[in-house]
C-alpha positions as CSV (number, residue, x, y, z in Angstrom):
1,M,-78.5,23.1,-21.3
2,S,-75.7,24.7,-23.7
3,R,-75.0,27.1,-21.1
4,A,-74.3,24.5,-18.6
5,V,-72.2,22.8,-20.9
6,T,-70.3,25.8,-22.1
7,F,-69.7,26.7,-18.6
8,V,-68.4,23.3,-17.6
9,A,-66.0,23.7,-20.6
10,L,-64.7,26.9,-19.5
11,A,-64.0,25.9,-15.9
12,L,-62.7,22.9,-17.4
13,T,-60.4,24.8,-19.6
14,A,-59.3,27.4,-16.5
15,G,-58.3,24.4,-14.5
16,V,-56.2,22.5,-17.2
17,S,-54.3,25.5,-18.4
18,Y,-54.1,26.3,-14.2
19,G,-52.1,23.1,-14.0
20,L,-50.4,23.4,-17.0
21,Y,-48.9,26.8,-15.9
22,Q,-48.0,25.5,-12.1
23,L,-46.6,22.0,-13.8
24,S,-44.0,24.3,-16.4
25,Y,-42.9,26.7,-13.4
26,E,-42.3,23.0,-11.8
27,V,-40.2,21.6,-14.6
28,Q,-38.5,25.1,-15.0
29,R,-37.6,24.9,-10.7
30,L,-35.9,21.0,-11.6
31,D,-34.0,22.4,-14.3
32,D,-32.3,24.7,-12.5
33,R,-31.9,22.8,-9.6
34,L,-30.6,19.9,-11.9
35,A,-28.0,22.9,-13.7
36,G,-26.6,23.6,-10.0
37,M,-26.3,20.5,-9.0
38,N,-24.3,19.7,-12.5
39,R,-22.1,22.9,-11.9
40,Q,-21.2,21.3,-8.4
41,L,-20.2,18.1,-9.7
42,A,-18.3,19.8,-12.0
43,Q,-16.9,21.6,-9.5
44,E,-16.2,18.6,-7.3
45,R,-14.5,16.3,-10.6
46,E,-11.6,19.7,-10.9
47,N,-11.3,19.7,-6.9
48,I,-10.7,15.8,-7.2
49,E,-8.1,16.4,-10.2
50,V,-6.5,19.0,-7.8
51,L,-6.1,17.1,-5.1
52,N,-5.1,13.8,-7.4
53,A,-2.3,16.4,-8.5
54,E,-1.5,17.3,-4.9
55,W,-1.0,13.1,-4.1
56,S,1.2,12.8,-6.9
57,Y,3.2,15.9,-5.9
58,M,3.6,14.6,-2.9
59,T,4.1,11.2,-2.9
60,R,7.6,11.6,-4.9
61,P,10.3,9.5,-3.3
62,D,12.6,13.1,-3.4
63,V,9.4,15.4,-2.0
64,L,9.1,12.5,0.5
65,Q,13.1,11.9,1.4
66,E,13.3,15.4,2.0
67,R,10.1,15.7,4.3
68,V,11.6,12.4,6.2
69,E,15.1,14.5,6.8
70,R,13.2,17.4,8.0
71,Y,10.8,16.1,10.2
72,L,12.0,12.6,10.8
73,P,15.4,12.9,11.1
74,E,15.9,9.7,13.4
75,F,14.4,8.0,10.4
76,A,16.7,9.3,8.0
77,T,18.7,7.5,5.0
78,V,20.7,4.5,7.0
79,K,24.5,4.5,7.1
80,A,26.8,1.8,6.3
81,R,28.7,2.4,9.6
82,Q,25.2,1.9,11.3
83,I,24.5,-1.8,10.6
84,I,26.0,-4.1,12.7
85,P,26.1,-7.8,12.9
86,L,23.1,-9.8,14.3
87,A,25.6,-11.8,17.0
88,D,26.7,-7.9,18.1
89,L,23.6,-7.4,19.6
90,P,23.2,-7.7,23.3
91,L,20.8,-10.6,24.2
92,K,19.1,-10.8,28.0
93,G,18.4,-13.6,29.9
94,V,18.1,-17.0,28.4
95,A,18.7,-16.5,24.9
96,A,21.9,-15.4,25.7
97,A,23.2,-17.8,27.5
98,A,22.3,-20.4,25.0
99,L,24.1,-18.2,22.1
100,A,27.0,-18.0,24.3
101,A,26.9,-21.9,24.9
102,Q,26.7,-22.2,21.0
103,A,29.0,-19.6,19.9
104,P,32.0,-20.7,17.4
105,K,35.5,-21.2,17.9
106,A,37.6,-18.2,16.9
107,G,37.4,-18.1,13.1
108,G,35.2,-20.9,12.7
109,P,31.7,-21.0,11.0
110,R,28.9,-19.9,12.9
111,Q,26.1,-22.3,13.6
112,P,22.3,-21.5,13.5
113,P,20.9,-22.0,17.4
114,K,19.4,-25.1,18.1
115,P,16.0,-25.4,20.0
116,T,15.2,-25.8,22.8
117,A,12.2,-28.1,24.0
118,R,9.3,-26.2,25.8
119,P,7.7,-27.7,28.9
120,V,4.3,-28.8,27.3
121,G,1.3,-28.6,29.4
122,P,-1.1,-31.3,30.3
123,V,-3.2,-33.1,27.5
124,T,-6.3,-32.8,27.5
125,K,-8.9,-34.8,25.5
126,P,-11.3,-33.6,23.6
127,V,-15.1,-33.3,24.4
128,V,-17.2,-35.8,22.5
129,K,-20.9,-35.0,22.5
130,P,-23.3,-38.1,22.0
131,A,-25.7,-37.5,18.9
132,M,-29.1,-36.5,19.0
133,V,-32.1,-39.3,18.5
134,Q,-34.4,-38.7,16.5
135,P,-37.8,-39.4,17.6
C-alpha cells in the first residue's frame, strides 16, 4: 500500500510540476506581449505629439494666409477698393422695384425698405381627437 501512495504522490508531483512549467511560460509570453503593447503605446503617443506640433504649425495665421494666397487667390485678403455699398449692388425682380420706389431723394438719408404683406394661404382648423373612454 505504501508503494501506491508513493506512486500517486509522485504522479501528483509530476502533474503539478508540469502545470507550473506551462504556467510560467504562459506568464512569460503574456509579459512579452504586454511589453510589446507598451512599446506600441509609447510610439503612438510620440506620433500624436508630432501630429499636434504639425497641426499647431499648419494652423498659424501666417501659414494659413500664405496657403490661401497660393492655392485660393480668389479668397485672398479683401482690399478696401473691393468693398461697395449695399445700394450699389444690382437687384432683380420685385425687390429692385420696391427699393427703387423707396429710394431716398438726392442727399437725403436712406430709409430701410418697408415690409410687404404676403398673401396667407387658407386657414385650417386644428384636428381635435376625442378623448378615449376608459372602461
